[in-house]
DSSP file (Angstrom, degrees, kcal/mol; ACC not computed):
  #  RESIDUE AA STRUCTURE BP1 BP2  ACC     N-H-->O    O-->H-N    N-H-->O    O-->H-N    TCO  KAPPA ALPHA  PHI   PSI    X-CA   Y-CA   Z-CA
    1    1 A M     >        0   0    0      0, 0.0     4,-2.6     0, 0.0     5,-0.2   0.000 360.0 360.0 360.0 -31.8    0.0    0.0    0.0
    2    2 A I  H  >  +     0   0    0      1,-0.2     4,-2.6     2,-0.2     5,-0.2   0.909 360.0  49.8 -61.8 -41.8    2.9    2.4    0.7
    3    3 A A  H  > S+     0   0    0      2,-0.2     4,-2.2     1,-0.2    -1,-0.2   0.895 111.2  48.9 -64.8 -39.0    4.0    2.1   -2.9
    4    4 A A  H  > S+     0   0    0      2,-0.2     4,-2.3     1,-0.2    -2,-0.2   0.910 112.7  46.8 -68.9 -41.9    0.5    2.9   -4.2
    5    5 A I  H  X S+     0   0    0     -4,-2.6     4,-2.9     2,-0.2     5,-0.3   0.910 111.9  51.9 -64.3 -41.3    0.1    5.9   -1.9
    6    6 A T  H  X S+     0   0    0     -4,-2.6     4,-2.4    -5,-0.2    -2,-0.2   0.895 108.9  50.8 -61.3 -40.0    3.5    7.1   -3.0
    7    7 A L  H  X S+     0   0    0     -4,-2.2     4,-2.3     2,-0.2    -2,-0.2   0.936 112.2  46.2 -62.6 -46.6    2.5    6.7   -6.6
    8    8 A L  H  X S+     0   0    0     -4,-2.3     4,-1.8     1,-0.2    -2,-0.2   0.935 117.1  43.0 -63.0 -47.0   -0.7    8.8   -6.1
    9    9 A L  H  X S+     0   0    0     -4,-2.9     4,-2.5     1,-0.2    -1,-0.2   0.836 111.7  55.7 -69.4 -32.1    1.1   11.5   -4.1
   10   10 A G  H  X S+     0   0    0     -4,-2.4     4,-2.6    -5,-0.3    -1,-0.2   0.897 106.8  49.6 -66.5 -39.6    4.0   11.5   -6.6
   11   11 A C  H  X S+     0   0    0     -4,-2.3     4,-2.2     2,-0.2    -2,-0.2   0.900 111.2  49.8 -64.4 -40.1    1.5   12.1   -9.4
   12   12 A Q  H  X S+     0   0    0     -4,-1.8     4,-2.5     2,-0.2    -2,-0.2   0.914 110.7  49.9 -64.5 -41.2    0.0   15.0   -7.4
   13   13 A L  H  X S+     0   0    0     -4,-2.5     4,-2.9     2,-0.2     5,-0.2   0.918 109.4  51.0 -62.5 -43.6    3.5   16.4   -6.8
   14   14 A L  H  X S+     0   0    0     -4,-2.6     4,-2.5     1,-0.2    -1,-0.2   0.901 110.3  50.3 -60.2 -40.0    4.3   16.2  -10.5
   15   15 A G  H  X S+     0   0    0     -4,-2.2     4,-2.3     2,-0.2    -2,-0.2   0.927 111.3  47.8 -62.9 -44.6    1.1   18.0  -11.3
   16   16 A E  H  X S+     0   0    0     -4,-2.5     4,-2.5     1,-0.2    -2,-0.2   0.909 113.0  48.4 -63.5 -42.0    2.0   20.7   -8.7
   17   17 A L  H  X S+     0   0    0     -4,-2.9     4,-2.3     2,-0.2    -1,-0.2   0.895 110.3  51.5 -64.2 -39.8    5.5   21.1  -10.1
   18   18 A F  H  X S+     0   0    0     -4,-2.5     4,-2.4    -5,-0.2     5,-0.3   0.927 112.1  46.1 -62.8 -44.2    4.2   21.3  -13.6
   19   19 A I  H  X S+     0   0    0     -4,-2.3     4,-2.9     1,-0.2     5,-0.3   0.899 112.4  50.5 -65.2 -41.7    1.8   24.0  -12.7
   20   20 A A  H  < S+     0   0    0     -4,-2.5    -1,-0.2     1,-0.2    -2,-0.2   0.877 114.4  44.9 -63.2 -37.8    4.5   25.9  -10.7
   21   21 A A  H  < S+     0   0    0     -4,-2.3    -2,-0.2    -5,-0.2    -1,-0.2   0.855 124.3  31.9 -76.5 -35.3    6.9   25.7  -13.7
   22   22 A T  H  < S-     0   0    0     -4,-2.4    -2,-0.2    -5,-0.2    -3,-0.2   0.739  91.2-137.4 -96.9 -24.1    4.3   26.7  -16.4
   23   23 A G     <  +     0   0    0     -4,-2.9    -3,-0.1    -5,-0.3    -4,-0.1   0.685  41.6 164.6  75.0  16.9    2.1   29.0  -14.5
   24   24 A L        -     0   0    0     -5,-0.3     2,-1.7    -6,-0.3    -1,-0.2  -0.376  47.3-118.8 -66.4 146.7   -1.1   27.5  -16.0
   25   25 A P  S    S+     0   0    0      0, 0.0    -1,-0.1     0, 0.0    -6,-0.0  -0.310  77.2 109.6 -84.8  56.8   -4.3   28.4  -14.2
   26   26 A L  S    S-     0   0    0     -2,-1.7     2,-0.3    -7,-0.0    -3,-0.1  -0.924  76.7-100.8-126.2 151.1   -5.1   24.8  -13.3
   27   27 A P    >>  -     0   0    0      0, 0.0     4,-1.6     0, 0.0     3,-0.5  -0.545  27.6-133.6 -69.3 135.3   -5.1   23.0  -10.0
   28   28 A G  H 3> S+     0   0    0     -2,-0.3     4,-2.5     1,-0.2     5,-0.1   0.874 103.8  56.8 -56.6 -41.5   -2.0   20.8   -9.6
   29   29 A P  H 3> S+     0   0    0      0, 0.0     4,-2.2     0, 0.0    -1,-0.2   0.842 104.2  53.8 -62.9 -30.9   -3.9   17.8   -8.4
   30   30 A V  H <> S+     0   0    0     -3,-0.5     4,-1.8     2,-0.2    -2,-0.2   0.926 109.9  46.1 -67.4 -43.5   -6.0   17.8  -11.6
   31   31 A V  H  X S+     0   0    0     -4,-1.6     4,-2.4     1,-0.2    -1,-0.2   0.886 110.6  55.2 -63.9 -37.7   -2.9   17.8  -13.7
   32   32 A G  H  X S+     0   0    0     -4,-2.5     4,-2.6     1,-0.2    -2,-0.2   0.892 105.2  51.8 -61.1 -39.7   -1.6   15.0  -11.4
   33   33 A M  H  X S+     0   0    0     -4,-2.2     4,-2.8     2,-0.2    -1,-0.2   0.881 108.7  50.8 -64.1 -37.4   -4.7   13.0  -12.1
   34   34 A V  H  X S+     0   0    0     -4,-1.8     4,-2.7     2,-0.2    -2,-0.2   0.921 110.3  49.4 -64.8 -42.6   -4.1   13.4  -15.8
   35   35 A I  H  X S+     0   0    0     -4,-2.4     4,-2.3     2,-0.2    -2,-0.2   0.922 112.7  47.5 -61.0 -44.4   -0.5   12.2  -15.4
   36   36 A L  H  X S+     0   0    0     -4,-2.6     4,-2.7     2,-0.2    -2,-0.2   0.919 111.3  51.3 -62.0 -43.6   -1.8    9.2  -13.4
   37   37 A F  H  X S+     0   0    0     -4,-2.8     4,-2.4     2,-0.2    -2,-0.2   0.924 110.6  47.7 -60.5 -45.7   -4.4    8.5  -16.1
   38   38 A I  H  X S+     0   0    0     -4,-2.7     4,-2.4     1,-0.2    -1,-0.2   0.915 112.1  50.4 -62.1 -42.4   -1.8    8.6  -18.9
   39   39 A G  H  X S+     0   0    0     -4,-2.3     4,-2.4     1,-0.2    -2,-0.2   0.909 111.5  47.4 -62.0 -42.3    0.5    6.3  -16.8
   40   40 A L  H  X S+     0   0    0     -4,-2.7     4,-2.0     2,-0.2     5,-0.4   0.862 110.3  52.8 -67.8 -35.4   -2.3    3.9  -16.2
   41   41 A M  H  < S+     0   0    0     -4,-2.4    -2,-0.2     2,-0.2    -1,-0.2   0.906 111.3  46.4 -65.1 -41.2   -3.3    3.9  -19.9
   42   42 A I  H  < S+     0   0    0     -4,-2.4    -2,-0.2     1,-0.2    -1,-0.2   0.909 112.9  49.7 -65.2 -41.5    0.3    3.2  -20.9
   43   43 A H  H  < S-     0   0    0     -4,-2.4    -2,-0.2    -5,-0.2    -1,-0.2   0.823 104.4-136.7 -66.6 -31.7    0.5    0.4  -18.3
   44   44 A G  S  < S+     0   0    0     -4,-2.0     2,-0.3    -5,-0.1    -3,-0.1   0.216  70.8  32.9  95.9 -14.5   -2.8   -1.0  -19.6
   45   45 A K  S    S-     0   0    0     -5,-0.4    -2,-0.1     0, 0.0    -1,-0.0  -0.980  86.1 -95.1-161.2 167.4   -4.5   -1.7  -16.3
   46   46 A V        -     0   0    0     -2,-0.3     5,-0.1    -3,-0.1    -6,-0.0  -0.824  44.9-122.6 -91.6 119.6   -4.8   -0.5  -12.7
   47   47 A P     >  -     0   0    0      0, 0.0     4,-2.3     0, 0.0     3,-0.4  -0.300  22.3-116.4 -59.9 145.2   -2.4   -2.3  -10.5
   48   48 A A  H  > S+     0   0    0      1,-0.2     4,-2.4     2,-0.2     5,-0.2   0.871 112.8  51.9 -53.9 -45.2   -4.1   -4.1   -7.6
   49   49 A P  H  > S+     0   0    0      0, 0.0     4,-2.4     0, 0.0    -1,-0.2   0.897 110.6  49.0 -62.7 -36.4   -2.5   -2.0   -4.8
   50   50 A V  H  > S+     0   0    0     -3,-0.4     4,-2.7     2,-0.2    -2,-0.2   0.897 110.9  50.6 -67.4 -39.2   -3.5    1.2   -6.5
   51   51 A A  H  X S+     0   0    0     -4,-2.3     4,-2.6     2,-0.2    -1,-0.2   0.906 110.8  48.8 -64.1 -41.3   -7.0   -0.1   -6.9
   52   52 A V  H  X S+     0   0    0     -4,-2.4     4,-2.2     2,-0.2    -2,-0.2   0.941 114.7  44.3 -65.0 -47.2   -7.2   -1.0   -3.2
   53   53 A V  H  X S+     0   0    0     -4,-2.4     4,-2.5     2,-0.2    -2,-0.2   0.918 114.6  49.6 -63.7 -43.7   -5.8    2.4   -2.1
   54   54 A S  H  X S+     0   0    0     -4,-2.7     4,-2.6     1,-0.2    -2,-0.2   0.920 110.7  49.1 -62.9 -44.4   -8.1    4.2   -4.5
   55   55 A D  H  X S+     0   0    0     -4,-2.6     4,-2.3     2,-0.2    -1,-0.2   0.895 111.2  50.6 -63.0 -39.4  -11.2    2.3   -3.3
   56   56 A T  H  X S+     0   0    0     -4,-2.2     4,-1.3     2,-0.2    -2,-0.2   0.922 111.2  48.0 -63.6 -44.2  -10.3    3.0    0.4
   57   57 A L  H  < S+     0   0    0     -4,-2.5    -2,-0.2     1,-0.2    -1,-0.2   0.909 112.4  49.0 -63.3 -42.2   -9.9    6.7   -0.4
   58   58 A L  H >< S+     0   0    0     -4,-2.6     3,-1.2     1,-0.2     4,-0.2   0.874 107.5  54.2 -66.5 -36.7  -13.2    6.8   -2.2
   59   59 A R  H 3< S+     0   0    0     -4,-2.3     3,-0.3     1,-0.3    -1,-0.2   0.817 117.0  38.2 -65.4 -29.1  -15.0    5.0    0.6
   60   60 A N  T >X S+     0   0    0     -4,-1.3     3,-1.4    -3,-0.2     4,-0.6   0.089  79.8 118.8-107.8  21.6  -13.7    7.7    3.0
   61   61 A L  G X4  +     0   0    0     -3,-1.2     3,-1.3     1,-0.3     4,-0.5   0.818  64.3  67.3 -59.7 -32.3  -14.1   10.6    0.7
   62   62 A S  G >4 S+     0   0    0     -3,-0.3     3,-1.2     1,-0.3     4,-0.4   0.829  92.7  61.2 -60.1 -30.4  -16.6   12.4    2.9
   63   63 A L  G X4 S+     0   0    0     -3,-1.4     3,-1.0     1,-0.3    -1,-0.3   0.805  95.3  61.9 -64.6 -28.3  -13.8   12.9    5.5
   64   64 A L  G << S+     0   0    0     -3,-1.3     4,-0.5    -4,-0.6    -1,-0.3   0.662  95.9  60.5 -72.9 -14.7  -11.9   14.9    3.0
   65   65 A F  G <> S+     0   0    0     -3,-1.2     4,-2.5    -4,-0.5    -1,-0.2   0.586  82.0  83.9 -87.3 -10.3  -14.8   17.5    2.9
   66   66 A V  H <> S+     0   0    0     -3,-1.0     4,-2.4    -4,-0.4     5,-0.2   0.932  89.9  48.4 -59.6 -47.7  -14.4   18.3    6.6
   67   67 A P  H  > S+     0   0    0      0, 0.0     4,-2.3     0, 0.0    -1,-0.2   0.898 111.8  50.2 -60.4 -37.7  -11.6   20.8    6.1
   68   68 A A  H  > S+     0   0    0     -4,-0.5     4,-2.2     2,-0.2    -2,-0.2   0.914 110.3  50.2 -65.4 -41.5  -13.6   22.5    3.3
   69   69 A G  H  X S+     0   0    0     -4,-2.5     4,-2.2     1,-0.2    -1,-0.2   0.884 110.0  50.1 -62.6 -39.2  -16.7   22.7    5.6
   70   70 A V  H  X S+     0   0    0     -4,-2.4     4,-2.3     2,-0.2    -1,-0.2   0.897 109.4  52.1 -65.5 -40.0  -14.6   24.2    8.4
   71   71 A G  H  X S+     0   0    0     -4,-2.3     4,-1.7     2,-0.2    -2,-0.2   0.893 108.6  50.3 -63.1 -39.5  -13.3   26.7    5.8
   72   72 A V  H  < S+     0   0    0     -4,-2.2     7,-0.2     1,-0.2    -2,-0.2   0.932 112.3  46.8 -63.2 -45.4  -16.8   27.7    4.8
   73   73 A M  H >< S+     0   0    0     -4,-2.2     3,-1.1     1,-0.2    -2,-0.2   0.862 109.5  54.8 -64.2 -35.2  -17.8   28.1    8.5
   74   74 A L  H 3< S+     0   0    0     -4,-2.3     3,-0.3     1,-0.3    -1,-0.2   0.856 116.2  37.2 -66.7 -35.3  -14.6   30.2    9.1
   75   75 A H  T 3X S+     0   0    0     -4,-1.7     4,-2.0     1,-0.2    -1,-0.3  -0.046  77.2 123.9-107.0  29.9  -15.5   32.6    6.3
   76   76 A L  H <> S+     0   0    0     -3,-1.1     4,-2.4     1,-0.2    -1,-0.2   0.851  72.0  55.8 -61.6 -36.0  -19.3   32.6    6.8
   77   77 A A  H  > S+     0   0    0     -3,-0.3     4,-1.9     2,-0.2    -1,-0.2   0.901 107.8  49.0 -63.2 -40.0  -19.3   36.4    7.2
   78   78 A L  H  > S+     0   0    0     -3,-0.2     4,-2.2     2,-0.2    -2,-0.2   0.897 111.0  49.8 -65.5 -40.5  -17.7   36.8    3.7
   79   79 A I  H  < S+     0   0    0     -4,-2.0    -2,-0.2    -7,-0.2    -1,-0.2   0.879 108.5  53.4 -67.2 -36.7  -20.2   34.4    2.2
   80   80 A E  H >< S+     0   0    0     -4,-2.4     3,-0.7     1,-0.2    -1,-0.2   0.892 112.3  44.8 -63.0 -39.3  -23.0   36.4    3.8
   81   81 A R  H 3< S+     0   0    0     -4,-1.9     3,-0.3     1,-0.2    -2,-0.2   0.860 123.2  35.2 -70.6 -36.3  -21.6   39.6    2.2
   82   82 A E  T 3X S+     0   0    0     -4,-2.2     4,-2.3     1,-0.2    -1,-0.2  -0.083  76.9 128.4-109.7  32.4  -21.0   37.9   -1.2
   83   83 A W  H <> S+     0   0    0     -3,-0.7     4,-2.7     1,-0.2     5,-0.2   0.837  70.3  55.1 -62.4 -34.0  -24.0   35.6   -1.3
   84   84 A L  H  > S+     0   0    0     -3,-0.3     4,-2.6     2,-0.2    -1,-0.2   0.941 111.4  43.2 -66.0 -45.7  -25.2   36.7   -4.7
   85   85 A G  H  > S+     0   0    0      2,-0.2     4,-2.5     1,-0.2    -2,-0.2   0.899 115.4  49.2 -65.0 -40.7  -21.9   36.0   -6.4
   86   86 A V  H  X S+     0   0    0     -4,-2.3     4,-2.5     2,-0.2    -2,-0.2   0.929 113.1  46.9 -63.8 -45.4  -21.5   32.7   -4.5
   87   87 A T  H  X S+     0   0    0     -4,-2.7     4,-2.7    -5,-0.2     5,-0.3   0.920 112.8  49.1 -62.8 -43.9  -25.0   31.7   -5.5
   88   88 A A  H  X S+     0   0    0     -4,-2.6     4,-2.8    -5,-0.2     5,-0.3   0.908 111.8  49.3 -63.1 -41.0  -24.5   32.7   -9.1
   89   89 A A  H  X S+     0   0    0     -4,-2.5     4,-2.7     2,-0.2     5,-0.3   0.915 112.4  47.5 -65.1 -42.3  -21.3   30.8   -9.3
   90   90 A L  H  X S+     0   0    0     -4,-2.5     4,-2.0     2,-0.2    -2,-0.2   0.937 117.1  41.7 -64.2 -47.3  -22.8   27.6   -7.8
   91   91 A I  H  X S+     0   0    0     -4,-2.7     4,-2.5     2,-0.2    -2,-0.2   0.925 117.4  47.9 -67.8 -42.9  -25.8   27.7  -10.1
   92   92 A G  H  X S+     0   0    0     -4,-2.8     4,-2.6    -5,-0.3     5,-0.2   0.933 112.9  46.5 -63.9 -46.8  -23.8   28.6  -13.2
   93   93 A S  H  X S+     0   0    0     -4,-2.7     4,-2.2    -5,-0.3    -1,-0.2   0.878 113.0  50.6 -65.7 -36.0  -21.1   26.0  -12.6
   94   94 A S  H  X S+     0   0    0     -4,-2.0     4,-2.3    -5,-0.3    -1,-0.2   0.924 111.6  47.7 -65.7 -43.4  -23.8   23.3  -12.0
   95   95 A A  H  X S+     0   0    0     -4,-2.5     4,-2.4     1,-0.2    -2,-0.2   0.917 112.0  49.3 -63.9 -43.0  -25.6   24.3  -15.2
   96   96 A I  H  X S+     0   0    0     -4,-2.6     4,-2.7     1,-0.2     5,-0.2   0.902 110.2  52.0 -62.6 -40.8  -22.4   24.3  -17.2
   97   97 A T  H  X S+     0   0    0     -4,-2.2     4,-2.5     2,-0.2    -2,-0.2   0.919 110.3  47.7 -62.1 -44.4  -21.5   20.8  -15.7
   98   98 A V  H  X S+     0   0    0     -4,-2.3     4,-2.3     2,-0.2    -2,-0.2   0.922 114.3  46.7 -62.9 -44.3  -24.9   19.4  -16.7
   99   99 A V  H  X S+     0   0    0     -4,-2.4     4,-2.5     2,-0.2     5,-0.2   0.930 113.9  46.4 -65.3 -46.3  -24.7   20.8  -20.2
  100  100 A V  H  X S+     0   0    0     -4,-2.7     4,-2.5     1,-0.2    -1,-0.2   0.912 112.9  50.6 -63.2 -41.9  -21.1   19.6  -20.8
  101  101 A T  H  X S+     0   0    0     -4,-2.5     4,-2.5    -5,-0.2    -1,-0.2   0.911 110.3  49.9 -63.1 -42.1  -21.9   16.2  -19.4
  102  102 A A  H  X S+     0   0    0     -4,-2.3     4,-2.4     2,-0.2    -2,-0.2   0.937 112.5  46.0 -62.2 -47.0  -25.0   15.9  -21.7
  103  103 A F  H  X S+     0   0    0     -4,-2.5     4,-2.6     1,-0.2    -1,-0.2   0.893 112.7  51.3 -62.4 -39.1  -23.0   16.9  -24.8
  104  104 A L  H  X S+     0   0    0     -4,-2.5     4,-2.7    -5,-0.2    -2,-0.2   0.909 110.1  48.8 -65.6 -41.6  -20.2   14.5  -23.8
  105  105 A M  H  X S+     0   0    0     -4,-2.5     4,-2.4     2,-0.2    -2,-0.2   0.923 112.3  48.3 -63.3 -44.0  -22.7   11.6  -23.4
  106  106 A V  H  X S+     0   0    0     -4,-2.4     4,-2.2     1,-0.2    -2,-0.2   0.933 114.0  47.0 -61.8 -45.6  -24.3   12.3  -26.8
  107  107 A G  H  X S+     0   0    0     -4,-2.6     4,-2.4     1,-0.2    -2,-0.2   0.905 112.7  48.1 -63.4 -42.1  -20.9   12.5  -28.4
  108  108 A L  H  X S+     0   0    0     -4,-2.7     4,-2.5     2,-0.2    -1,-0.2   0.860 110.0  52.6 -68.9 -34.1  -19.6    9.3  -26.8
  109  109 A K  H  X S+     0   0    0     -4,-2.4     4,-2.3     2,-0.2    -1,-0.2   0.929 111.3  46.9 -64.7 -43.2  -22.8    7.5  -27.8
  110  110 A K  H  X S+     0   0    0     -4,-2.2     4,-2.3     1,-0.2    -2,-0.2   0.913 112.8  49.7 -62.2 -42.8  -22.3    8.6  -31.4
  111  111 A L  H  X S+     0   0    0     -4,-2.4     4,-2.6     1,-0.2    -2,-0.2   0.885 110.1  50.5 -63.7 -39.9  -18.7    7.5  -31.2
  112  112 A A  H  X S+     0   0    0     -4,-2.5     4,-2.0     2,-0.2    -1,-0.2   0.886 110.2  50.0 -66.3 -38.8  -19.7    4.1  -29.8
  113  113 A R  H  X S+     0   0    0     -4,-2.3     4,-0.9     2,-0.2    -2,-0.2   0.907 112.4  47.2 -65.4 -41.1  -22.2    3.6  -32.5
  114  114 A I  H >< S+     0   0    0     -4,-2.3     3,-0.6     1,-0.2     4,-0.4   0.919 114.6  46.3 -65.7 -44.2  -19.6    4.5  -35.2
  115  115 A G  H >< S+     0   0    0     -4,-2.6     3,-0.6     1,-0.2    -1,-0.2   0.810 109.4  55.7 -67.7 -30.3  -17.0    2.2  -33.6
  116  116 A G  H 3< S+     0   0    0     -4,-2.0    -1,-0.2     1,-0.2    -2,-0.2   0.678  97.0  63.9 -77.4 -18.3  -19.5   -0.7  -33.2
  117  117 A E  T <<        0   0    0     -4,-0.9    -1,-0.2    -3,-0.6    -2,-0.2   0.652 360.0 360.0 -82.0 -14.3  -20.4   -0.7  -36.9
  118  118 A D    <         0   0    0     -3,-0.6    -1,-0.2    -4,-0.4    -2,-0.1   0.522 360.0 360.0 -69.5 360.0  -17.0   -1.7  -38.1
């Protein structure tokens, strides 16, 4: 398990280093996930220890939201002052996510139909 955790954290570190070096406006962990995804695609499968660690992290994902909840409570006065912007951002980002997901599903279904006809 130590090797799998090291791999996951190493990918996150690579993502952070990449962002620091390039200055791109992306979160380092997201770039790290892309690096991990590319590595797993090259490898061809998810190694069992990585799958075990990933499943454990996903089962306990709710614990990772505790710091974010504390941060929200800490800045509650700011959220009260900026409630309109926060509300607009939440609704807007949710709407964009639904639309992008719908277009992606339609596109992937078309791609699957095209690939299935060969």
